C-alpha positions in Angstrom: 42.3 105.0 -223.3 43.7 103.5 -226.5 47.4 103.8 -227.1 49.8 102.3 -229.7 49.8 98.6 -230.5 46.2 98.3 -229.4 47.1 99.0 -225.8 44.3 100.0 -223.4 45.3 101.9 -220.3 43.2 102.7 -217.3 43.4 103.0 -213.5 41.8 100.4 -211.3 38.8 101.7 -209.4 39.6 99.6 -206.4 41.2 102.8 -205.1 37.6 104.0 -204.3 35.3 102.7 -201.6 32.3 100.8 -202.7 30.9 97.3 -202.0 27.3 97.7 -203.3 26.5 98.6 -206.9 25.0 101.9 -205.8 28.3 102.8 -204.0 30.4 101.7 -206.9 28.3 103.6 -209.5 28.5 106.7 -207.3 32.3 106.5 -207.1 32.4 106.2 -210.9 30.2 109.3 -211.4 32.1 111.3 -208.8 35.8 110.4 -209.1 36.3 108.4 -212.3 34.4 110.9 -214.4 36.3 113.8 -212.9 39.6 112.0 -213.8 38.3 111.3 -217.3 37.5 115.0 -217.9 41.1 115.9 -217.1 43.0 113.2 -218.9 40.8 112.1 -221.8 38.0 114.6 -222.4 37.8 114.1 -226.1 38.8 110.5 -226.6 37.2 107.2 -225.5 38.1 106.6 -221.9 38.9 103.0 -220.7 37.9 102.0 -217.2 39.5 99.3 -215.1 36.5 98.4 -213.0 36.5 96.8 -209.5 33.3 94.9 -208.7 33.1 93.1 -205.4 30.8 90.1 -205.0 27.8 92.2 -203.6 28.0 94.8 -206.4 28.4 92.1 -209.1 25.4 90.1 -207.8 23.3 93.3 -207.6 24.3 94.4 -211.1 23.7 91.0 -212.6 20.2 90.8 -211.1 19.1 94.1 -212.5 18.7 94.7 -216.2 17.6 98.2 -215.4 20.8 99.0 -213.6 22.9 97.5 -216.4 21.0 99.6 -218.9 21.6 102.7 -216.7 25.3 101.9 -216.6 25.5 101.4 -220.3 23.8 104.8 -220.8 26.3 106.4 -218.5 29.2 104.8 -220.4 27.8 106.2 -223.6 27.2 109.6 -222.2 30.7 109.9 -220.8 32.4 108.3 -223.8 33.8 105.6 -221.5 34.1 101.8 -221.8 35.0 98.9 -219.5 37.8 96.7 -220.8 38.9 94.9 -217.6 37.6 94.0 -214.2 39.6 93.4 -211.0 38.1 90.3 -209.5 40.8 89.7 -206.8 39.1 91.3 -203.8 35.8 89.4 -203.3 34.6 91.2 -200.2 35.1 94.5 -198.4 38.3 96.2 -199.5 38.4 99.5 -197.6 38.0 100.7 -194.0 38.2 97.3 -192.4 40.8 94.6 -191.8 41.5 93.0 -195.2 44.9 91.4 -194.8 44.7 87.6 -195.6 40.9 87.9 -196.1 41.7 89.3 -199.6 42.5 85.7 -200.6 39.1 84.4 -199.4 37.2 82.7 -200.8 40.1 81.2 -202.7 39.9 79.0 -205.8 39.1 75.9 -203.8 35.7 77.4 -203.2 32.7 77.3 -205.6 31.9 80.8 -204.4 35.1 82.1 -206.1 34.2 80.3 -209.3 30.6 81.6 -209.3 31.7 85.2 -208.6 34.4 85.1 -211.4 32.0 83.6 -213.9 29.5 86.4 -213.1 32.2 89.0 -213.7 32.8 87.5 -217.2 29.0 87.5 -217.9 28.8 91.2 -217.0 32.0 92.1 -218.9 30.8 90.3 -222.0 27.6 92.3 -221.9 29.2 95.7 -221.0 32.4 95.9 -223.0 32.2 97.3 -226.5 31.2 94.7 -229.1 34.2 92.7 -230.3 36.7 94.2 -227.8 39.1 91.9 -226.0 38.2 91.9 -222.2 39.9 90.5 -219.1 39.3 89.7 -215.4 42.1 89.4 -212.9 42.1 87.2 -209.8 44.2 85.8 -207.0 47.0 83.3 -207.5 44.8 80.3 -206.6 45.2 80.7 -202.8 47.4 82.0 -200.0 50.3 79.7 -199.0 49.1 79.5 -195.4 45.7 78.3 -196.5 47.3 75.2 -198.2 47.4 72.7 -195.3 50.1 69.9 -195.3 47.6 67.1 -194.9 45.3 68.2 -197.7 47.6 70.2 -200.0 47.2 67.8 -203.0 43.5 67.8 -202.7 43.3 71.6 -202.3 45.5 72.2 -205.4 43.4 69.6 -207.4 40.2 71.5 -206.4 41.8 74.8 -207.4 42.7 73.4 -210.8 39.2 71.9 -211.2 37.6 75.2 -210.6 39.9 77.1 -212.9 39.2 74.5 -215.7 35.5 75.1 -215.1 36.0 78.9 -215.4 37.9 78.3 -218.6 34.9 76.3 -219.9 32.6 79.2 -219.0 34.9 81.6 -220.8 34.9 79.3 -223.8 31.1 79.3 -224.0 31.0 83.1 -223.9 33.7 83.2 -226.5 31.7 80.9 -228.8 28.5 83.0 -228.3 30.0 86.5 -228.8 33.3 85.9 -230.7 35.0 88.0 -228.0 38.5 87.3 -226.8 38.0 86.9 -223.0 40.7 85.8 -220.5 41.4 85.4 -216.8 44.7 86.7 -215.4 45.9 85.0 -212.2 48.0 87.5 -210.2 51.2 86.2 -208.5 51.7 88.0 -205.2 54.2 87.5 -202.4 53.2 84.5 -200.3 50.4 83.6 -202.7 50.1 79.9 -203.8 52.5 81.0 -206.6 54.4 84.2 -206.1 57.2 84.4 -208.6 57.7 83.5 -212.2 59.2 80.0 -211.4 56.3 79.0 -209.2 53.9 80.4 -211.7 55.3 78.4 -214.6 55.3 75.3 -212.4 51.6 75.9 -211.5 50.6 76.2 -215.1 52.6 73.2 -216.2 50.8 71.1 -213.6 47.5 72.6 -214.7 47.8 71.5 -218.3 49.7 68.2 -217.6 48.0 65.3 -219.3 45.7 67.5 -221.3 44.9 66.7 -224.9 46.4 69.3 -227.2 43.1 71.0 -227.9 42.2 71.3 -224.2 45.7 72.6 -223.4 45.3 75.2 -226.2 41.9 76.3 -224.7 43.3 76.6 -221.1 46.3 78.6 -222.2 44.1 80.9 -224.3 41.5 81.5 -221.5 43.8 81.5 -218.4 47.0 83.6 -218.1 48.8 85.9 -215.7 48.1 89.3 -214.4 51.7 90.6 -214.1 51.9 93.2 -211.3 55.1 95.1 -211.5 55.1 95.8 -207.7 54.7 92.2 -206.8 57.4 90.8 -209.1 59.8 93.6 -208.1 59.2 92.7 -204.5 60.3 89.2 -205.5 63.6 90.6 -206.8 62.7 89.5 -210.4 63.8 91.3 -213.6 61.0 91.8 -216.2 63.1 90.4 -219.0 63.7 87.1 -217.3 60.2 86.9 -215.7 58.2 87.7 -218.8 60.6 85.5 -220.9 60.0 82.5 -218.6 56.2 83.0 -218.7 56.1 83.4 -222.5 58.5 80.5 -223.1 56.1 78.3 -221.2 53.2 79.4 -223.4 51.5 81.4 -220.6 49.5 84.3 -221.7 50.1 87.8 -220.2 46.5 88.7 -219.6 47.1 92.1 -218.1 49.9 94.2 -216.6 49.3 96.1 -213.3 51.5 99.1 -213.3 52.5 99.6 -209.6 55.5 100.4 -207.4 56.7 99.1 -204.1 58.9 100.5 -201.3 62.5 99.4 -201.1 65.1 100.4 -198.5 68.4 99.7 -196.9 67.5 98.6 -193.3 69.3 101.5 -191.5 68.0 102.5 -188.1 66.7 105.8 -189.7 64.9 103.9 -192.5 63.3 101.4 -190.1 62.1 104.2 -187.8 60.4 105.9 -190.8 59.1 102.6 -192.0 57.0 102.2 -188.9 54.8 105.0 -190.3 53.7 102.6 -193.0 52.2 100.1 -190.6 48.4 100.1 -190.8 45.6 97.6 -190.1 43.9 97.2 -193.4 46.2 95.6 -196.0 49.0 93.0 -196.0 52.5 94.4 -196.6 54.7 91.4 -197.2 58.4 92.0 -196.8 61.2 90.2 -198.7 64.8 90.6 -197.4 67.7 90.1 -199.7 71.4 89.4 -199.3 73.6 89.8 -202.4 70.5 90.2 -204.6 69.0 86.9 -203.4 65.9 86.6 -201.2 67.0 85.4 -197.8 63.8 85.9 -195.7 60.1 86.4 -196.3 57.7 88.0 -193.8 53.9 87.8 -194.0 53.4 91.4 -192.9 55.4 94.5 -192.0 55.0 94.2 -188.2 56.6 90.8 -188.4 59.6 92.2 -190.2 59.9 95.1 -187.8 59.8 92.8 -184.8 62.6 90.6 -186.4 64.7 93.7 -186.9 64.2 94.8 -183.3 65.4 91.5 -182.1 68.7 91.6 -184.1 69.3 94.8 -186.1 72.7 93.5 -187.2 71.2 90.6 -189.1 68.7 92.7 -191.1 70.0 92.0 -194.5 71.2 94.3 -197.3 67.8 95.4 -198.7 64.1 95.2 -197.9 61.3 95.3 -200.4 57.9 96.0 -199.0 54.6 95.2 -200.7 53.1 98.6 -200.2 51.8 100.2 -203.4 53.1 103.7 -203.5 52.1 106.5 -206.0 53.8 106.3 -209.3 54.2 110.0 -209.8 56.4 110.7 -206.8 59.3 109.2 -205.0 59.0 108.3 -201.3 61.0 110.3 -198.8 64.8 110.3 -198.9 65.5 107.1 -196.9 63.3 105.0 -199.2 63.5 104.0 -202.8 60.9 102.5 -205.1 60.6 99.9 -207.8 59.4 102.1 -210.7 62.5 100.9 -212.6 60.9 97.5 -212.9 57.8 99.1 -214.5 60.0 101.2 -216.9 62.1 98.2 -217.8 58.9 96.2 -218.6 57.7 99.0 -221.0 61.2 99.1 -222.7 60.9 95.3 -223.1 57.4 95.7 -224.6 58.5 98.4 -227.0 61.1 96.1 -228.4 58.6 93.3 -229.0 55.1 94.7 -228.7 51.7 92.8 -228.8 52.0 90.2 -226.1 49.6 92.1 -223.8 47.1 94.8 -224.5 45.6 95.6 -221.1 47.6 97.9 -218.8 46.1 99.2 -215.6 47.7 101.2 -212.8 46.7 100.3 -209.3 47.6 102.3 -206.2 44.7 101.2 -204.0 46.5 102.2 -200.8 45.7 105.9 -201.1 43.6 106.0 -197.9 46.3 104.4 -195.8 49.4 106.2 -197.2 51.4 108.3 -194.7 50.4 111.9 -194.9 53.6 112.9 -196.7 52.5 110.8 -199.7 48.8 111.7 -199.5 49.0 115.5 -199.8 46.5 115.8 -202.6 43.0 114.9 -203.5 42.5 111.4 -204.9 41.5 112.8 -208.3 44.6 115.0 -208.4 46.7 111.9 -207.5 45.1 109.8 -210.2 45.7 112.6 -212.8 49.3 112.8 -211.7 49.7 109.1 -212.1 48.2 109.2 -215.6 50.7 111.9 -216.4 53.6 109.9 -215.2 52.4 106.7 -216.9 51.7 108.4 -220.2 55.2 110.0 -220.0 56.7 106.5 -219.7 54.6 105.1 -222.5 55.6 108.1 -224.7 59.3 107.6 -223.7 59.2 104.2 -225.3 57.0 105.1 -228.3 54.0 103.4 -227.0 51.6 106.4 -226.8 
């Protein structure tokens, strides 16, 4: 939906199962339309679409299915303004974990998939509307091998430049503002604002001024408020560092993480958040500074069991929790990071127009946080988000 300052707000449909186009389209017709009818029945409704590689290939190969989708968008007064292109393959009901980073940007498959998403988005989004795709932060740190790190990073940069060239060709053809947002994530190739700035500086180093301008217009950052909060960053400093470096904020993911003081009670309850599908990276802090990083929640819990007295002052866990409700008493959340970002935006609007909330973990939430139907949850998250946008004069 369209808010003040040209902001488009939607939810990311990666919360729903669907790897084929038929499955994806069925979820849109069943769940997304039900949400639309409750939150935006009389106004154009913006969709943050998730298209996996199989669905994207099927849709790209079938003019008839694209026509049917466009008719559905018209009939439901809906539009697509952004696509989540981070998860390439299966994203529900199976072990995802580090596989969500595969293929990474060293692979021509990742480039071809992302270019296909832009082709589809340029065809499907309303004429003249700005449109974005989000993707992974280049790779996962463990995939970058000591003996070949330089070559791998060079290949990542080469493929990103090729994607920028593809975006530029589409821009020249349609006149549309298209951009790719790389999404810093804990233990990604770049995971915080400092590493992100360093990556982009290296990407544009040695470029002629016109090429640098094109790269920084076509490639930017998808700022996930859960991820940067887990990194113990403050939005003012993080957004300031990115913008000072000339890095575009392509999209903002509105999401919230778990945080806790590692008491024996909290750790006991935290075990209920262990599950076998997604990564839940854990960052431990002492005095507000990150002291340890763990790839996944079981690793952090095993460390705690070995020496509870050395568990640090606070843990932040990359587990997207619903925006509309606080976790149980022994946990906190990081919605304050999201709210502070909106306050920052209200004071200086216009640096991003795509906002999408993303609580893809609904199927694996503990039962205490999954007490309602997914449509009810999404409506409640819209209500909470719109309340925050209204609070800062943005809706």
